DOTORDO-569871 format. One line per field, with one value per residue (C-alpha): residue in three letters; z, y, x. Coordinates in pm, 1 decimal. Layout:
code: ALA | ... .
z: Z | ... .
y: Y | ... .
x: X | ... .
end
This chain:
code: UNK | UNK | UNK | UNK | UNK | UNK | UNK | UNK | UNK | UNK | UNK | UNK | UNK | UNK | UNK | UNK | UNK | UNK | UNK | UNK | UNK | UNK | UNK | UNK | UNK | UNK | UNK | UNK | UNK | UNK | UNK | UNK | UNK | UNK | UNK | UNK | UNK | UNK | UNK | UNK | UNK | UNK | UNK | UNK | UNK | UNK | UNK | UNK | UNK | UNK | UNK | UNK | UNK | UNK | UNK | UNK | UNK | UNK | UNK | UNK | UNK | UNK | UNK | UNK | UNK | UNK | UNK | UNK | UNK | UNK | UNK | UNK | UNK | UNK | UNK | UNK | UNK | UNK | UNK .
z: 3.2 | -132.5 | 131.4 | -112.5 | -8.8 | 398.0 | 426.9 | 287.1 | 488.7 | 804.6 | 723.3 | 683.2 | 1008.1 | 1188.8 | 1005.4 | 1135.1 | 1495.7 | 1491.1 | 1380.6 | 1684.3 | 1875.7 | 1814.3 | 1820.7 | 2167.9 | 2262.6 | 2084.0 | 2343.7 | 2641.5 | 2551.1 | 2616.1 | 2798.3 | 2635.6 | 2734.4 | 2411.3 | 2618.9 | 2339.8 | 2104.1 | 1886.0 | 1578.9 | 1413.5 | 1483.8 | 1114.1 | 906.9 | 1028.4 | 919.9 | 596.3 | 318.5 | 303.1 | 575.2 | 538.0 | 935.1 | 1066.4 | 1423.0 | 1580.3 | 1790.3 | 2025.8 | 2237.9 | 2512.0 | 2740.3 | 2680.3 | 2836.3 | 2738.7 | 2385.3 | 2501.3 | 2573.9 | 2184.5 | 2061.7 | 2254.7 | 2213.8 | 1882.1 | 1854.0 | 2013.5 | 1782.8 | 1487.4 | 1684.9 | 1784.9 | 1352.3 | 1348.1 | 1106.4 .
y: -2.9 | 294.4 | 600.7 | 797.5 | 523.8 | 424.3 | 872.1 | 795.4 | 457.8 | 638.6 | 940.5 | 693.2 | 566.1 | 972.8 | 982.5 | 632.5 | 756.3 | 1138.0 | 973.3 | 739.3 | 1075.2 | 1200.5 | 916.7 | 863.3 | 1291.5 | 1310.7 | 1000.7 | 1047.8 | 1394.0 | 1224.0 | 976.3 | 658.1 | 532.6 | 217.7 | 69.7 | -196.1 | 129.1 | 122.1 | 79.1 | -259.7 | -427.4 | -648.9 | -385.2 | -250.9 | -503.8 | -481.0 | -400.4 | -128.5 | -60.1 | -15.8 | 128.8 | 51.1 | 235.3 | -83.6 | -10.2 | -330.5 | -513.3 | -307.2 | -398.1 | -413.1 | -123.0 | 90.0 | -24.6 | 120.3 | 462.9 | 495.8 | 439.6 | 713.6 | 1028.6 | 859.8 | 902.3 | 1209.2 | 1376.7 | 1282.2 | 1424.0 | 1715.9 | 1747.2 | 1746.9 | 1410.5 .
x: 21.6 | 168.6 | 205.8 | -173.6 | -369.4 | -211.3 | -319.4 | -670.1 | -680.3 | -646.5 | -874.1 | -1165.2 | -1053.8 | -1091.1 | -1281.0 | -1563.3 | -1407.5 | -1506.0 | -1947.4 | -1843.4 | -1731.7 | -2071.2 | -2319.3 | -2236.8 | -2199.5 | -2601.2 | -2615.2 | -2503.6 | -2733.8 | -3124.1 | -2922.6 | -2878.1 | -2526.0 | -2416.6 | -2166.1 | -1991.7 | -2016.4 | -1676.7 | -1539.7 | -1551.5 | -1221.8 | -1273.5 | -1347.9 | -1000.3 | -867.6 | -950.0 | -724.2 | -783.4 | -966.8 | -1326.8 | -1440.3 | -1758.8 | -1947.8 | -2040.3 | -2338.3 | -2311.6 | -2556.0 | -2770.3 | -2981.6 | -3445.8 | -3410.4 | -3148.6 | -3282.1 | -3660.4 | -3421.0 | -3260.9 | -3614.5 | -3761.5 | -3530.2 | -3566.2 | -3938.7 | -3965.0 | -3719.2 | -3923.4 | -4208.5 | -3992.5 | -3899.7 | -4309.1 | -4299.9 .
end
């Protein structure tokens, strides 16, 4: 892999990390914590890496909190 490809791969990983951080912050604002939220290790191991955000597992109560937060957002937008 050449330097340009490595730079592009690093940028994709940075973007995925930023998206993960933004999602974590938004969830925190509505009181939801996804304990397994992070980057998917398998997608980082690809050549070139194609990073994916792993939402992971959560308890049913957390799933309900997330559903309520999403529904409240939709209602606030008038959809």
